[in-house]
C-alpha positions in Angstrom: 15.0 2.4 5.7 15.1 4.4 2.4 11.6 4.6 1.0 10.5 6.1 -2.3 6.9 7.1 -2.3 5.4 7.4 -5.8 2.2 9.5 -5.3 1.8 12.6 -3.2 -1.9 12.3 -2.6 -3.7 11.3 0.6 -2.3 7.8 0.7 1.3 8.4 -0.5 1.6 11.8 1.3 0.0 10.5 4.5 2.2 7.4 4.7 5.3 9.4 3.9 4.6 11.7 6.8 4.1 8.7 9.2 7.2 7.0 8.0 9.3 10.1 8.3 8.1 10.5 11.9 9.2 6.9 12.5 12.7 7.8 11.4 12.7 6.5 7.8 14.3 8.4 4.9 11.5 9.2 2.5 11.8 10.5 -1.0 8.5 11.8 -2.4 7.8 11.6 -6.1 4.9 13.1 -7.9 3.2 12.2 -11.2 6.4 12.9 -13.2 8.1 10.0 -11.4 11.9 9.9 -10.9 14.8 7.6 -10.0 14.2 5.1 -7.2 17.5 3.3 -7.5 18.7 4.3 -4.0 15.5 3.1 -2.3 15.2 0.0 -0.2 11.5 -0.2 -0.9 9.1 1.7 -3.2 5.4 2.5 -2.4 3.2 3.0 -5.4 0.3 5.1 -4.4 -1.0 6.6 -7.7 -4.6 6.5 -8.9 -5.3 2.8 -9.8 -6.6 3.6 -13.2 -3.3 5.3 -14.2 -0.9 2.5 -13.1 -0.1 1.4 -16.7 0.8 4.9 -17.9 2.5 6.2 -14.7 4.7 3.2 -13.5 7.1 3.6 -16.4 7.9 7.1 -15.2 10.0 5.5 -12.4 13.6 4.6 -13.2 15.8 2.3 -11.2 12.8 0.1 -10.4 14.1 -3.2 -11.7 14.2 -5.9 -9.0 13.1 -3.5 -6.2 10.8 -4.5 -3.4 7.5 -2.7 -4.2 4.3 -2.2 -2.2 1.3 -1.5 -4.4 -1.2 0.7 -2.5 -3.4 1.5 -5.5 -7.1 1.0 -5.7 -9.2 0.0 -8.7 -12.4 1.8 -8.0 -14.7 1.4 -11.0 -12.0 0.1 -13.3 -10.6 -3.3 -14.1 -7.0 -4.6 -13.8 -4.5 -3.9 -16.5 -5.0 -6.1 -19.6 -3.7 -9.6 -19.0 -3.4 -9.3 -15.2 -5.8 -10.2 -12.4 -4.6 -7.2 -10.3 -2.6 -4.0 -10.3 -0.1 -5.6 -8.0 0.6 -8.4 -10.5 1.1 -5.8 -13.2 3.5 -4.0 -10.9 5.5 -7.2 -10.4 5.6 -7.8 -14.1 7.3 -4.4 -14.6 9.7 -4.6 -11.7 10.6 -8.3 -11.6 11.1 -7.9 -7.9 9.3 -8.9 -4.7 5.9 -7.3 -4.6 3.1 -6.8 -2.0 -0.3 -5.3 -1.9 -0.9 -3.2 1.2 -2.3 0.2 2.5 -5.1 0.1 -0.2 -8.1 -0.5 2.1 -7.9 2.0 4.9 -9.0 5.6 5.1 -6.0 7.9 4.6 -8.0 10.7 6.3 -7.4 8.8 9.6 -3.6 8.4 9.4 -3.1 11.3 11.7 -5.4 9.8 14.4 -4.2 6.1 14.4 -2.4 6.7 17.7 -5.8 7.5 19.4 -7.1 4.0 18.9 -7.4 1.8 22.1 -5.8 -1.0 20.1 -3.9 -0.8 16.9 -6.1 -1.1 13.8 -5.4 -3.8 11.3 -4.1 -3.4 7.8 -4.5 -6.3 5.4 -1.6 -7.2 3.1 -0.7 -10.0 0.6 2.4 -10.6 -1.3 5.6 -12.4 -1.8 7.2 -13.9 1.3 10.4 -11.9 0.6 8.4 -8.7 1.3 7.1 -9.8 4.7 9.8 -8.2 6.9 9.6 -4.8 5.1 5.8 -4.7 4.7 5.1 -5.7 8.4 7.7 -3.2 9.7 6.2 -0.3 7.6 2.7 -1.3 8.8 3.9 -1.1 12.4 5.7 2.2 11.8 2.5 3.7 10.3 0.4 2.6 13.3 -1.2 -0.6 12.0 -1.0 -4.3 12.9 -0.4 -6.1 9.7 -2.7 -9.1 8.8 -1.3 -11.4 6.1 -3.9 -12.5 3.6 -1.7 -14.8 1.5 0.5 -14.7 -1.6 0.4 -12.0 -4.3 -2.2 -14.0 -6.3 -4.7 -12.8 -3.6 -4.2 -9.2 -4.6 -7.2 -9.2 -6.9 -9.5 -10.2 -4.1 -7.9 -7.6 -1.8 -8.3 -4.9 -4.5 -12.0 -5.9 -4.8 -12.5 -5.6 -1.1 -12.2 -1.8 -1.3 -15.8 -1.6 -2.5 -17.1 -3.2 0.7 -14.8 -1.1 2.8 -16.0 2.1 1.2 -19.7 1.0 1.4 -19.3 0.5 5.1 -17.7 4.0 5.1 -20.7 5.4 3.5 -22.7 4.3 6.6 -20.1 5.0 9.3 -17.8 7.6 7.8 -14.1 7.0 7.8 -13.3 4.1 10.2 -10.6 1.6 11.1 -11.0 -2.1 11.5 -9.3 -4.8 13.6 -8.9 -8.5 12.9 -7.6 -10.3 16.0 -8.0 -13.3 18.2 -10.7 -12.7 20.8 -8.1 -12.3 23.6 -6.6 -9.3 21.9 -9.8 -7.3 21.8 
């Protein structure tokens, strides 16, 4: 798969490393953006409070499948939108998902050590399912679908709970599964 990763920080850079190891062709783009026309999927992993100013720095984005991995820590959604993911979709006009926003990037390199695969929550358009779930598996997660893109605001809000638990435990993974899979 050809993946354009917009954001070279812990999330974007870490996922790019994992996906390259899984055999994907990854283009890494920093804050200046670039052309994503050749990508099959675009991961947006920029600071959540900069989404309005940074997303227009990508060209070739129209109609692309996009995964929004941003967090809104201490900031609201862009004006007129319930979530960053819904803003992203308004710009791209393509299938959009919210994923990779509520895990600790510091643990990406250790996911293979887990006794069972950790979970990663995602929501989004049904057209994104195959791509999002494949990229979750290739990063070392079991994807857990939380519903349509309209649920992105709730998923973005969950980060405060995830980080509060992290304050007590340190970086951690989580698993949502039927009892027979634990």
